[in-house]
N, C-alpha and C positions, 0 to 999 in steps of 0.2 A: 519492357522488362525482358531480358534474355534467360533462357533456361539455366545457365550456369550462375546466375545471380539470385536464383530462388533460394528459399530457406533450405537447410538441410533436411533430409527425410525424417531424421529424429526429431526435429524441431516441428515439422508438419504433424507428426504423430502426437506430440505433446499438445500442440496448439488446438488440435481438433478431437482430442481424447479418443483416438482411434481404437486404443486398446483398454478403454475405460470399462467397457462391458464385456468382461471375460466370457460369459455364457454366450453372447452373440458372436464374438470372435471365433469361439470354438464351433459353433453351429454353422458359420459361414466358411470354416477352414482357413481362417486368416493367419498366415505366417509370412511376414513381409520381408523382402530382400532390401537391405539398406546399403550394402556395399556397392558403390558404383563399379568397381572392377569386375564384380560378379554379374551384374546386370548388363554391362557392356559386352562381357563374354557371351552371354546368351543371345544378345542381339547380333553379335558377330557370327555365332553358330548357325544363324538363320540364313546366312548368305548375304548377298547384295540385296539392299532394301530400296535403293533408288529405283523408281519405276513401279514400285508395288504399293498397294494399299495393305495395311496390316491391321488385323483384329486382335485385340488383347483382352483376355478375360481376367477379371479380378485385379485390376491395377493398384488397389490399395492406396497408398500414399504417392504412388506414381514413379517408383524407383526404375522399373523396367520401361515405363512409358518415356521417361526422359531419354533413356538410352536408345530406344527405337527412334525417337525424333532426332536425336543427335546423329545416329547412324545413317540418317538420309531417307527414312520412309516418307513416301510422298504424302501419306495421310494415315493417322492411327485412329482406329475406332475402338475405344475402350469401354468394355461392358462391365458395369459395376452394379451390384445389387444394394449395397450399403450406402444409404443417403449421406452418412457422415463422411464417407470416403469421396463421394461425388462432390461434396462442399470442399473437402480438402484439396481437391484437384483443380479448383477454379483458377488459382493463380497460374498453374501450368498451362491451362486451356488459353489464358490471355497470352502467355509467353509463346505459345506454339505458333503464332502468326497464321491461324487459320488451318493448321495441319492436324488437329486434334479435335475429335468429336466424342463427347461423353454420352453414353447410352445407359440410363439407369434402368436396368432390367435383370431379370433372372436368366442367366446364360443358357439354362436348359431349355428355355423357351424361345431362344434367338436362333434363326437360321442365318448363318453367316452371309450367305450369298444375297440376302435382302438388305444388308447394310451397306454394301459397296459393289461396284462392278469388279469384274476380274481385270488383271491378274491380281490375286491376293494371297497373303500368307497369314496363318494364325500362329501367334507367338505368345506364349503365356506361361506363368507360374500358376498352375491350375489348383484350385482348392482340392485338397485330398479327398473330401467327402463326396465330390461330384466328378472327379476327374476321368474316371473310367467310363461313366456314363456319358460325359460330354463327348469323349472320343468316339464311342460306339454310335452317338448321334451323327457325328460328323462323317464317319465312314459310310453312312447311308447315302450321303450326297456330297460327293468330292468335286463336283463340276465347279470349274474355275479356281479351284484351290491349288496353288502352285506348290506349296509345302506347309507342314506343321511342325513347329519346334516348340516342344511342350515339356514342363516339368512335372513329373509325378513322384509319388513316394517310390523308393527304389524297388520294392517287391512288384509293383505294377510295371515298371520299366523292364524288369527282368523277364516278366511274362510276355511283353510285346515283342521282344527280340529272341525269345527262347528257341532253341533248335529242337527238332524231335528227339525223344529219348530222355529229355531232361525233365526235372520234377516241375519247372516252371511252365513247360509247354502245354498249351491248352487252347480253348476256343479263341481267346483274345489274340494269342500268337498267330493262329491260322488266319483269322480275319484281317488282321493288320498286314500280315506278310502276303497274303493274297492280293490285297488292293495297293499295298504300298511298299516301297524300299524302306526298311526301318533300321535305325542305327541308334545305339545308346552312346551318347557322346562323352558325358563325364558326370560325376557324383558330387553332391554337396553334403557337407556334414550339418547336423542339426544347428551347431553354433552359427552357421551362415545366416540363420533366420532370426527374426523377432516377432513373437516369442519363439524359442527353439521347439520344434516338434520332437517327438520321441523316436523318430526314425530318420534314416538317411534319405536323401532325394536323388534323383537322376533326371538329366536332360536327354530327352529322345527327339531324334529328328525323323520325320516321315515325309517321304516324296511319293505322291500317288503315281501308280504306273499307268501306262497308256494300255487299256484293255479293249479287246474286240467287243462287239456288241454281245456276242455269244458268251464271252467270259463274264461280262457284266450281268447277263441274264441269270447266271448261275448263283449269284450272291445270296438271294433268299433261300435257295436250297442248301447252300453251304452253311448258312446260319442254322438251319433246322438239323443238318446232319451233325454238325459240331456240337449243338446243344444236346443231341440224343447221345452222342459219343461220350461227352464229358460230363453229362449230368450225373452219372455214376462211373467215374473214371477207373475205379478198381475192377469193374466188370470187364470180361473179355469182349472184344468188339462184336462177336456174334450175338451176344446177349444184349448189349447196350443199344444196337442198331435193329434189333429184331422187330421192335414195335413199328419202326418206320417202314421197313422193306418186306417183312414177313420172312419166316425162317427159310423157305426153299429159295426165294429170290435172293436173298442176302448170301447164301451159300454160293450161288451162281455168280453174283457180283464179285465177291471177295476172291474167288477162283480166277476170274477174268483179270483182276488188278494184282494178282500175286500177293495177297495178304492172307497169312494163316488165320483161320477163324478164332484161334485162341490167343491172337495178339492183343496187347493192351492198347488203348486209344492213343497214349502219348508216344507210341512207337511208329505210328503211321506218319508219312511225310506229307507236306503240303500237296503234292501231286496226287497222293492216294485220296486226300480229302476232296480235291478238285473231281477226281473221277467218280467218287461216291455221290457227290452232288450232281454230277452229270446224269448218272444212272437214276438217282432219285427223282430228277426233274422230269424223266421220261415215264415214271410211274404216276406222277401227279396229274 
């Protein structure tokens, strides 16, 4: 059996009752993409797939999975928690000619690098309820990851790529942009999905930066500094970071990096936060 001869995705959903349990679908954040032109577009946005192993999270009935295989991925590892979806993917597994592995597991507990050797790409229509946490988990270990092409609800995507001074700029923006080149590629309306969510979605492409060992060593301190700064983002930076640095040391550090003590956290640049993390590492 070839992929093009498989039943339509709508038929797969119907045959396996994938949307029969609405409470389960909502809890798992299941909003399926059934239009091949959209799934093909996402696969294309990830760049050349030949020569790469791909990890997909939450394949559902397998729309994006089909596109990834047709786009030439060497192998796709599809991580799916719902056993009904795993059963629905069996015909695609047989049609993949050994290029698809189904992993029934909670994606939050899966380390991508344990599934396949590099080079690998993560390409996924992420469940809204765990998308941000998954990304934060992956940012802690980017070894072997060539790129991540991910769909989020649009408000999360805007936070990932937000510039300093914007209302969306915050901890997620800084961590993502420190570790990766981040780009928001395109949006999708709720009507693109089955069932339609209540929000728009966006596809984001992240390409990990090549960082020095020193730069990598600052990540834990950057996490703590940004958590302190944006934990109460309406406070001035001299108040939000005082518990980490102490009042006297913080005044000294802010003067050294040319940041007024009354500045708001969202107005500091990525480099400001890098310098704050460096000074904080010297205190710890």
